[in-house]
Structure formats: structure tokens, C-alpha cells
C-alpha positions as CSV (number, residue, x, y, z in Angstrom):
1,X,14.6,-3.7,-11.9
2,X,12.4,-4.1,-8.9
3,X,14.2,-7.2,-7.6
4,X,17.5,-5.6,-8.2
5,X,16.6,-2.5,-6.2
6,X,16.7,-0.2,-9.2
7,X,13.7,1.8,-7.8
8,X,13.5,4.6,-10.4
9,X,13.8,2.2,-13.3
10,X,11.2,-0.2,-11.8
11,X,8.7,2.7,-11.3
12,X,9.3,3.8,-14.9
13,X,8.7,0.2,-16.1
14,X,5.5,-0.2,-14.1
15,X,4.2,3.2,-15.1
16,X,5.0,2.5,-18.8
17,X,3.1,-0.9,-18.5
18,X,0.0,0.8,-17.1
19,X,0.0,3.5,-19.8
20,X,0.5,0.9,-22.5
21,X,-1.9,-1.7,-21.2
22,X,-4.4,0.1,-18.9
23,X,-7.1,-2.6,-19.1
24,X,-4.7,-5.5,-18.6
25,X,-5.3,-8.0,-15.8
26,X,-1.8,-7.0,-14.6
27,X,-2.3,-3.2,-14.6
28,X,-3.4,-3.3,-11.0
29,X,-0.4,-5.3,-10.0
30,X,1.9,-2.8,-11.7
31,X,0.1,0.0,-9.8
32,X,0.6,-1.9,-6.6
33,X,4.3,-2.4,-7.3
34,X,4.7,1.3,-7.9
35,X,3.6,1.7,-4.3
36,X,5.8,-1.1,-3.1
37,X,8.8,0.4,-4.9
38,X,8.3,3.8,-3.4
39,X,7.8,2.2,0.0
40,X,11.0,0.2,-0.3
41,X,12.9,3.4,-1.3
42,X,11.6,5.2,1.8
43,X,9.4,7.5,-0.3
44,X,6.4,7.1,1.9
45,X,4.4,10.1,0.5
46,X,4.7,8.7,-3.0
47,X,3.9,5.2,-1.8
48,X,0.6,6.5,-0.3
49,X,-0.2,8.2,-3.6
50,X,0.4,5.0,-5.5
51,X,-1.7,2.9,-3.1
52,X,-4.5,5.6,-3.3
53,X,-4.4,5.4,-7.1
54,X,-4.7,1.6,-6.9
55,X,-7.7,1.9,-4.5
56,X,-9.4,4.5,-6.7
57,X,-8.8,2.9,-10.1
58,X,-8.9,-0.8,-9.5
59,X,-11.8,-1.5,-7.1
60,X,-11.8,-5.2,-7.8
61,X,-8.0,-5.8,-7.5
62,X,-6.8,-8.8,-5.5
63,X,-4.1,-6.5,-4.2
64,X,-6.5,-4.2,-2.3
65,X,-6.0,-5.8,1.1
66,X,-2.2,-5.4,0.8
67,X,-2.6,-1.9,-0.5
68,X,-4.6,-0.8,2.5
69,X,-2.2,-2.4,4.9
70,X,0.9,-1.0,3.2
71,X,-0.8,2.4,2.9
72,X,-1.3,2.3,6.7
73,X,2.4,1.5,7.2
74,X,3.4,4.4,4.9
75,X,1.1,6.8,6.6
76,X,2.3,5.8,10.0
77,X,5.9,6.3,8.8
78,X,4.9,9.8,7.8
79,X,3.5,10.4,11.3
80,X,-0.1,10.5,10.1
81,X,-1.3,8.1,12.8
82,X,-5.0,8.8,12.5
83,X,-5.0,8.2,8.8
84,X,-2.9,5.1,9.2
85,X,-5.4,3.7,11.8
86,X,-8.2,4.4,9.4
87,X,-6.4,2.4,6.6
88,X,-5.7,-0.5,9.0
89,X,-9.2,-0.5,10.2
90,X,-10.6,-0.6,6.7
91,X,-8.3,-3.5,6.0
92,X,-9.4,-5.4,9.1
93,X,-13.1,-4.7,8.5
94,X,-13.2,-5.6,4.8
95,X,-10.5,-8.3,4.6
96,X,-10.3,-10.0,8.0
97,X,-9.3,-13.4,6.7
98,X,-6.4,-12.2,4.6
99,X,-2.7,-12.0,5.7
100,X,-3.0,-8.2,5.2
101,X,-6.1,-8.1,7.5
102,X,-4.3,-10.0,10.2
103,X,-1.2,-7.8,9.9
104,X,-3.4,-4.7,9.9
105,X,-4.9,-6.0,13.2
106,X,-1.5,-6.4,14.7
107,X,-0.5,-2.9,13.5
108,X,-3.6,-1.4,15.1
109,X,-2.8,-3.2,18.4
110,X,0.7,-1.8,18.3
111,X,-0.5,1.7,17.7
112,X,-3.1,1.4,20.4
113,X,-0.6,0.1,22.9
114,X,1.8,3.0,22.1
115,X,-1.0,5.5,22.5
116,X,-1.9,4.1,25.9
117,X,1.7,4.4,27.1
118,X,2.1,8.0,26.2
């Protein structure tokens, strides 16, 4: 459903998986993909909520760097620039050697350039 762009069905499937297998090694991935699905559908507020749930409930997830980065993108899309910067900064500080950390650094640079131009 996710790859077919069936956003609501994908979210239902991921949510059902988490409820059925909350301790599974893949539960954090399902939570991450709820965020990704909402983000892809342009539901940025819901995406932030899903990324927040991942961060709060799966502190050792391998998807945390991406969650912080994508959370920043979603917050920025909502016009919440200060919160977006904080999410990007957390990603850069804690995961500097990851792709998400490098992308977060670029996102911060873009935000800072735009801020100087205004």
C-alpha cells in the first residue's frame, strides 16, 4: 500500500502491525513509515506526531537520524522554523556521520541563508 501511494491503507497497516507486534524488531520501522506516509501525503502535522512517537517510544531505533531530519522538514513545511532548526541541530549533533546528519546540516545552512537574506 505504501509503495502504491495508498496512504490511508498504508497507515492502517503500519498501525495494525504496531498494535499486534509492539515489541517486534520492526515496530519502530512501522512507526517511522507512518511518519513517512503522512509526510508523502502532505500531512505534515500528522507526520510530526508520528516522528515524535518514534522518538519517544523507540529510543534505540536505527531510524532516529532519519526521523529527526524528516521531522525538521515537516516542521519547516508547517512554518515552524525554530522547531525545525532544533530538530535539524539535534540530528547534526547526535548523528553527524549519517546521511540524515549530512542532510540536516544542509537544511540548516539553507534556513540560515534564507534568514540572512530577509
